[in-house]
C-alpha positions as CSV (number, residue, x, y, z in Angstrom):
1,X,0.0,0.0,0.0
2,X,2.9,2.3,0.7
3,X,4.2,1.7,-2.9
4,X,0.8,2.3,-4.4
5,X,0.2,5.6,-2.6
6,X,3.7,6.8,-3.6
7,X,2.6,6.9,-7.2
8,X,0.7,10.2,-6.7
9,X,3.6,11.8,-4.9
10,X,7.1,12.7,-6.0
11,X,10.1,11.8,-3.9
12,X,13.5,13.3,-4.3
13,X,15.2,10.4,-6.2
14,X,12.3,10.4,-8.7
15,X,12.7,14.2,-9.4
16,X,16.5,13.8,-9.6
17,X,16.2,10.9,-12.1
18,X,13.7,12.9,-14.2
19,X,15.9,16.0,-14.4
20,X,19.0,13.9,-15.3
21,X,17.0,12.2,-18.1
22,X,15.8,15.6,-19.3
23,X,19.4,16.7,-19.6
24,X,20.3,13.6,-21.5
25,X,17.4,14.0,-23.9
26,X,18.3,17.6,-24.5
27,X,21.9,16.7,-25.4
28,X,20.7,14.0,-27.8
29,X,18.2,16.2,-29.7
30,X,20.3,19.4,-29.5
31,X,17.6,21.7,-28.1
32,X,15.2,22.1,-25.2
33,X,12.0,21.4,-27.0
34,X,9.7,19.0,-25.2
35,X,7.0,17.0,-26.9
36,X,4.8,14.1,-25.8
37,X,7.3,11.7,-27.2
38,X,10.0,13.3,-25.1
39,X,8.1,12.5,-21.9
40,X,7.3,9.0,-23.1
41,X,11.0,8.4,-23.5
42,X,11.7,9.7,-20.0
43,X,9.0,7.5,-18.5
44,X,10.4,4.4,-20.2
45,X,13.9,5.2,-19.0
46,X,12.7,5.9,-15.5
47,X,11.2,2.4,-15.4
48,X,14.5,0.9,-16.4
49,X,16.2,2.8,-13.6
50,X,13.9,1.5,-10.9
51,X,11.0,4.1,-10.9
52,X,8.1,2.3,-12.6
53,X,5.3,4.4,-10.9
54,X,5.5,7.5,-13.1
55,X,3.6,7.9,-16.4
56,X,4.4,10.3,-19.2
57,X,1.5,12.5,-18.2
58,X,2.7,12.7,-14.6
59,X,6.2,13.6,-15.7
60,X,4.9,16.2,-18.0
61,X,2.7,17.7,-15.3
62,X,5.5,17.8,-12.7
63,X,8.0,19.3,-15.2
64,X,5.7,22.1,-16.2
65,X,4.6,22.7,-12.6
66,X,8.2,23.3,-11.5
67,X,9.0,25.3,-14.5
68,X,5.9,27.6,-14.1
69,X,6.7,27.9,-10.4
70,X,10.2,29.2,-11.2
71,X,8.8,31.6,-13.8
72,X,6.3,33.0,-11.3
73,X,9.1,33.4,-8.8
74,X,11.0,35.5,-11.3
75,X,8.0,37.7,-11.7
76,X,7.8,38.4,-8.0
77,X,5.6,35.6,-6.6
78,X,7.9,34.2,-4.0
79,X,5.4,31.7,-2.6
80,X,5.4,29.7,-5.8
81,X,9.1,28.8,-5.3
82,X,8.0,26.6,-2.4
83,X,6.6,24.1,-4.9
84,X,10.2,23.2,-5.9
85,X,12.3,21.3,-3.4
86,X,15.3,23.4,-2.3
87,X,17.9,21.0,-3.6
88,X,16.5,21.2,-7.2
89,X,15.9,25.0,-7.5
90,X,19.4,25.6,-9.0
91,X,18.8,22.9,-11.6
92,X,15.4,24.2,-12.5
93,X,16.9,27.7,-12.8
94,X,19.6,26.4,-15.1
95,X,17.1,24.6,-17.3
96,X,14.8,27.6,-17.6
97,X,17.4,30.4,-17.9
98,X,19.4,28.5,-20.6
99,X,16.4,27.5,-22.6
100,X,17.1,27.8,-26.4
101,X,14.6,30.0,-28.1
102,X,13.9,29.3,-31.7
103,X,15.1,32.0,-34.0
104,X,12.5,32.5,-36.6
105,X,14.6,34.8,-38.8
106,X,16.9,31.9,-39.6
107,X,14.0,30.0,-41.3
108,X,14.1,32.3,-44.3
109,X,17.0,33.6,-46.4
110,X,18.2,37.0,-45.3
111,X,20.4,39.4,-47.1
112,X,22.7,39.7,-44.1
113,X,23.7,36.1,-44.2
114,X,26.9,35.7,-46.2
115,X,27.1,32.4,-48.1
116,X,30.1,30.1,-47.6
117,X,31.2,30.4,-51.2
118,X,30.3,33.8,-52.4
119,X,30.1,34.3,-56.1
120,X,32.7,36.5,-57.8
121,X,31.7,40.1,-57.9
122,X,30.6,41.3,-61.3
123,X,33.1,43.3,-63.3
124,X,32.4,47.0,-63.1
125,X,31.1,48.6,-66.3
126,X,33.5,51.0,-67.9
127,X,32.8,54.6,-67.0
128,X,32.6,56.8,-70.0
129,X,34.0,60.2,-69.3
130,X,32.1,62.9,-71.2
131,X,34.0,65.5,-72.9
132,X,34.0,68.8,-71.1
133,X,31.9,71.5,-72.7
134,X,33.7,74.8,-73.2
135,X,31.6,77.9,-72.8
136,X,32.4,80.7,-75.1
137,X,31.9,83.2,-72.3
138,X,34.8,84.6,-70.3
139,X,34.1,82.2,-67.3
140,X,34.3,78.7,-68.8
141,X,33.3,75.8,-66.5
142,X,34.0,72.1,-67.0
143,X,31.2,69.7,-65.8
144,X,32.7,66.7,-64.0
145,X,31.0,63.3,-64.4
146,X,29.1,62.0,-61.4
147,X,28.9,58.3,-60.4
148,X,25.7,57.4,-58.3
149,X,25.6,53.9,-56.8
150,X,22.1,52.3,-56.4
151,X,21.3,49.6,-53.8
152,X,20.5,46.1,-55.2
153,X,16.8,45.5,-55.9
154,X,16.7,42.0,-54.1
155,X,17.7,43.5,-50.7
156,X,14.4,45.4,-50.2
157,X,12.3,42.4,-51.3
158,X,14.1,40.1,-48.8
159,X,13.6,42.5,-45.9
160,X,9.9,42.9,-46.7
161,X,9.7,39.1,-46.9
162,X,11.3,38.8,-43.4
163,X,8.9,41.4,-42.0
164,X,5.8,39.6,-43.4
165,X,7.1,36.2,-42.0
166,X,7.7,37.7,-38.5
167,X,4.2,39.2,-38.6
168,X,2.7,35.9,-39.5
169,X,4.6,34.1,-36.7
170,X,3.5,36.8,-34.2
171,X,-0.2,36.3,-35.2
172,X,0.2,32.5,-34.9
173,X,1.6,32.9,-31.4
174,X,-1.2,35.3,-30.3
175,X,-3.9,32.9,-31.7
176,X,-2.3,30.0,-30.0
177,X,-2.2,31.9,-26.7
178,X,-5.9,32.9,-27.0
179,X,-6.9,29.3,-27.8
180,X,-4.9,28.0,-24.8
181,X,-6.4,30.5,-22.4
182,X,-9.9,29.6,-23.7
183,X,-9.3,25.9,-23.3
184,X,-7.8,26.4,-19.8
185,X,-10.8,28.5,-18.7
186,X,-13.3,26.0,-20.2
187,X,-11.5,23.1,-18.4
188,X,-11.6,25.0,-15.1
189,X,-15.3,25.8,-15.5
190,X,-16.1,22.1,-16.2
191,X,-14.1,21.0,-13.2
192,X,-15.9,23.5,-10.9
193,X,-19.2,22.3,-12.3
194,X,-18.4,18.7,-11.7
195,X,-17.3,19.4,-8.1
196,X,-20.5,21.4,-7.5
197,X,-22.7,18.6,-8.8
198,X,-20.8,16.1,-6.7
199,X,-21.1,18.2,-3.5
200,X,-24.8,18.8,-4.2
201,X,-25.4,15.1,-4.8
202,X,-23.7,14.1,-1.6
203,X,-25.6,16.7,0.4
204,X,-28.9,15.4,-1.0
205,X,-28.0,11.9,0.0
206,X,-27.2,13.0,3.6
207,X,-30.4,15.1,3.8
208,X,-32.4,12.1,2.5
209,X,-31.0,9.8,5.2
210,X,-31.8,12.4,7.9
211,X,-35.4,12.9,6.6
212,X,-36.2,9.2,6.6
213,X,-36.2,9.1,10.5
214,X,-37.9,12.5,10.8
215,X,-40.8,11.6,8.4
216,X,-41.3,8.2,10.1
217,X,-41.3,9.7,13.6
218,X,-43.8,12.4,12.6
219,X,-46.1,10.0,10.9
220,X,-46.0,7.6,13.9
221,X,-46.8,10.6,16.2
222,X,-43.7,10.0,18.3
223,X,-42.4,13.6,18.0
224,X,-43.8,17.1,17.4
225,X,-43.1,18.3,13.8
226,X,-41.7,21.6,15.1
227,X,-37.9,21.2,15.3
228,X,-37.3,18.1,17.4
229,X,-33.8,16.9,18.4
230,X,-32.1,14.6,16.0
231,X,-31.9,11.7,18.5
232,X,-35.6,12.2,19.3
233,X,-36.4,11.0,15.8
234,X,-34.8,7.6,16.5
235,X,-36.1,7.0,20.0
236,X,-39.0,4.7,19.4
237,X,-39.5,1.7,17.1
238,X,-39.6,1.3,14.1
239,X,-37.6,4.5,13.3
240,X,-35.1,3.7,16.0
241,X,-34.0,0.5,14.1
242,X,-33.4,2.5,10.9
243,X,-31.7,5.3,12.8
244,X,-29.4,3.0,14.6
245,X,-28.5,1.1,11.4
246,X,-27.7,4.2,9.4
247,X,-25.8,5.8,12.3
248,X,-23.6,2.7,12.6
249,X,-22.8,2.6,8.9
250,X,-22.1,6.4,8.9
251,X,-19.8,6.1,11.9
252,X,-17.8,3.4,10.1
253,X,-17.5,5.4,6.9
254,X,-16.5,8.4,8.9
255,X,-13.8,6.4,10.7
256,X,-12.4,5.2,7.3
257,X,-12.3,8.8,6.1
258,X,-10.5,10.0,9.2
259,X,-8.0,7.2,8.8
260,X,-7.3,8.0,5.2
261,X,-6.7,11.7,6.1
262,X,-4.4,10.5,8.8
263,X,-2.4,8.4,6.4
264,X,-2.3,11.1,3.8
265,X,-0.7,13.6,6.2
266,X,1.8,10.9,7.2
267,X,2.8,10.3,3.5
268,X,3.2,14.0,2.9
269,X,5.5,14.3,5.9
270,X,7.6,11.3,4.7
271,X,8.2,13.0,1.4
272,X,8.6,16.5,2.8
273,X,10.3,16.3,6.2
274,X,10.8,20.0,6.2
275,X,7.1,20.4,7.2
276,X,8.2,19.9,10.8
277,X,7.6,17.2,13.4
278,X,4.8,19.4,14.9
279,X,2.6,18.3,11.9
280,X,2.9,14.7,12.9
281,X,1.9,15.5,16.5
282,X,-1.2,17.5,15.4
283,X,-2.1,14.7,12.9
284,X,-2.0,12.0,15.6
285,X,-4.0,14.0,18.1
286,X,-6.6,14.8,15.4
287,X,-6.8,11.1,14.5
288,X,-7.7,10.1,18.1
289,X,-10.2,12.9,18.5
290,X,-11.8,11.9,15.2
291,X,-12.1,8.3,16.3
292,X,-13.7,9.4,19.6
293,X,-16.2,11.4,17.6
294,X,-17.1,8.3,15.5
295,X,-17.5,6.3,18.7
296,X,-19.8,9.0,20.1
297,X,-22.0,8.9,17.0
298,X,-22.3,5.1,17.3
299,X,-23.3,5.5,21.0
300,X,-26.0,8.1,20.2
301,X,-27.5,5.7,17.7
302,X,-27.5,2.6,19.8
303,X,-28.3,4.0,23.3
304,X,-31.6,5.9,23.1
305,X,-32.4,8.8,25.4
306,X,-35.4,7.0,26.9
307,X,-33.4,3.9,27.9
308,X,-29.9,5.0,29.0
309,X,-29.9,8.8,29.4
310,X,-26.4,9.3,30.8
311,X,-24.7,7.1,28.1
312,X,-26.7,8.8,25.4
313,X,-25.6,12.3,26.5
314,X,-22.0,11.1,26.9
315,X,-22.1,9.9,23.3
316,X,-23.5,13.2,22.1
317,X,-20.8,15.1,24.0
318,X,-18.1,12.9,22.4
319,X,-19.7,13.3,18.9
320,X,-20.0,17.1,18.9
321,X,-17.2,18.0,21.3
322,X,-14.4,15.8,20.0
323,X,-15.6,16.5,16.4
324,X,-15.2,20.2,16.9
325,X,-11.6,19.7,18.3
326,X,-10.9,17.5,15.2
327,X,-12.1,20.2,12.9
328,X,-9.8,22.8,14.5
329,X,-6.8,20.5,14.2
330,X,-7.6,19.8,10.6
331,X,-7.9,23.5,9.8
332,X,-4.4,24.1,11.4
333,X,-3.0,21.1,9.4
334,X,-4.4,22.5,6.2
335,X,-2.4,25.7,6.7
336,X,0.7,23.8,7.6
337,X,0.8,21.6,4.5
338,X,0.1,24.5,2.1
339,X,1.3,24.9,-0.7
340,X,2.4,21.3,-1.1
341,X,-1.2,20.0,-0.7
342,X,-4.5,21.8,-0.4
343,X,-5.3,25.5,-0.9
344,X,-5.7,28.5,1.4
345,X,-9.3,28.7,0.4
346,X,-10.0,25.3,2.0
347,X,-8.1,26.4,5.0
348,X,-10.3,29.5,5.4
349,X,-13.5,27.4,4.9
350,X,-12.4,24.8,7.5
351,X,-11.4,27.5,9.9
352,X,-14.8,29.2,9.5
353,X,-16.7,25.9,10.0
354,X,-14.7,25.1,13.1
355,X,-15.6,28.5,14.6
356,X,-19.3,28.0,13.8
357,X,-19.2,24.5,15.4
358,X,-17.6,25.9,18.5
359,X,-20.3,28.6,18.9
360,X,-23.1,26.1,18.2
361,X,-21.7,23.5,20.6
362,X,-21.7,26.1,23.4
363,X,-25.3,27.1,22.4
364,X,-26.4,23.5,22.5
365,X,-24.9,22.9,25.9
366,X,-26.3,26.0,27.5
367,X,-29.8,26.2,26.0
368,X,-30.2,22.4,26.2
369,X,-29.6,22.4,30.0
370,X,-31.9,25.5,30.5
371,X,-34.7,24.0,28.5
372,X,-34.7,20.8,30.5
373,X,-34.7,22.7,33.8
374,X,-37.7,24.9,32.7
375,X,-39.6,21.9,31.2
376,X,-42.9,21.2,33.0
377,X,-44.4,18.6,30.7
378,X,-44.5,14.8,30.8
379,X,-42.8,13.7,27.6
380,X,-39.8,15.7,26.2
381,X,-40.5,14.2,22.8
382,X,-43.9,15.8,22.8
383,X,-42.7,19.3,23.6
384,X,-45.2,22.1,23.2
385,X,-44.9,25.9,24.0
386,X,-47.1,25.5,27.0
387,X,-44.7,23.1,28.7
388,X,-42.1,25.8,29.5
389,X,-38.6,26.3,28.2
390,X,-39.9,26.3,24.7
391,X,-37.6,29.0,23.3
392,X,-34.5,27.4,24.8
393,X,-35.6,24.1,23.3
394,X,-36.0,25.6,19.8
395,X,-32.6,27.3,19.9
396,X,-30.9,24.1,21.1
397,X,-32.5,21.8,18.5
398,X,-31.9,24.2,15.6
399,X,-28.3,24.6,16.7
400,X,-28.0,20.8,16.8
401,X,-29.4,20.4,13.2
402,X,-27.1,23.1,11.9
403,X,-24.1,21.7,13.6
404,X,-24.8,18.2,12.2
405,X,-25.1,19.7,8.7
406,X,-21.8,21.5,9.1
407,X,-20.2,18.2,10.1
408,X,-21.4,16.6,6.8
409,X,-20.1,19.5,4.7
410,X,-16.8,19.6,6.5
411,X,-16.0,16.0,5.6
412,X,-17.0,16.8,2.0
413,X,-14.1,19.4,1.9
414,X,-11.6,16.5,1.8
415,X,-12.9,15.4,-1.6
416,X,-10.5,17.5,-3.6
417,X,-7.5,16.4,-1.7
418,X,-8.5,12.7,-1.7
419,X,-8.4,12.7,-5.6
420,X,-4.6,12.3,-5.4
421,X,-4.8,9.3,-3.0
422,X,-5.4,5.7,-3.8
423,X,-5.9,3.1,-1.0
424,X,-5.5,-0.6,-1.8
425,X,-6.2,-3.7,0.2
426,X,-4.0,-4.1,3.3
427,X,-1.2,-6.7,3.0
428,X,-1.8,-10.1,4.6
429,X,1.1,-12.4,5.9
430,X,0.9,-16.0,7.0
431,X,2.4,-16.6,10.4
432,X,1.1,-20.2,11.1
433,X,3.3,-23.1,10.2
434,X,0.3,-25.3,9.5
435,X,-0.3,-23.5,6.1
436,X,1.9,-24.4,3.2
437,X,2.9,-21.3,1.3
């Protein structure tokens, strides 16, 4: 599994091998032009040198990423230089600064180019000296002959041809740039649309799962339709069976997600030790708080409020409290791994969600306790305004629903970063001598 996950990350020996092969290819072909065939050659040679996990597309993407990062650094964007490991910055600068630009003027004949075997110069025509005219007047003047040299006719035509050729190449470059920008913008719009559709689809699935218990509880008359607690929808049978089953499945899937995030940060640190050991400490603490939150979710679904109140409230506290701590640690981790992985936008979004969850958790704790103290009715699941503590109950239940929704959307923010991760089956080893291997 470690080798499979390494395919989507670049380690220092792979980058060094790629740059050495680029230098060799440049020496063979005599210029720095890179085509798709160039990267296919490099991928084949890297497989022969012990790096079989890199395809031509990945090599091309990595090369242009480092090249564009250095160009952005030269234009003043210092942060982009962090995308290039420090030991390879000099090599990338050497590649980019010594890149051979094609000289388009050499493609057409020019009058300034002197041929290797110049033809013999034409013999000059004999100059006829006219006879001087003598004026009969007292002041006689003799007209001297004048020799005027005219430029060759072919020189002007060649210069005009060069100018037209340069204009044509300039127009081709501008058209190519416009088409490339349009294609890049279209590709970005399509990717954003795909991500929005996927997020909306996942949100609808989560909402549908929540509404199953709510609709069943309302139709059975077990809760009041006006903003009940989430756990109140799964207190009585048959909705408690569906609620417990879905909660157990959700807690397992959430635990797998937390584990993948934990392994992802570990892999990032193994390839970039300069991130600091503090990242590993935060990652491990966040992992345990995330598992505690999953355990709390499972407890809430299996121990109903009417049966074991203390255990149910303990599970709710682990779910929301430990989950909020996990969100804060993940927001800090996002800022620490930038710009190697993730973006600042996701860091800001996670930070804002963590702040909202903290405020809502405090509201749930305070208003929930106050509502139960002021409650004068018989059944908290059938809570009416005349039973007392109604407004505290509404604030507490609304805060709980909003916080649960934020939990779902927070986990969805890992979608973009999980696209670069592939998790395979764990390895299994035989340790018993009764099995013949």
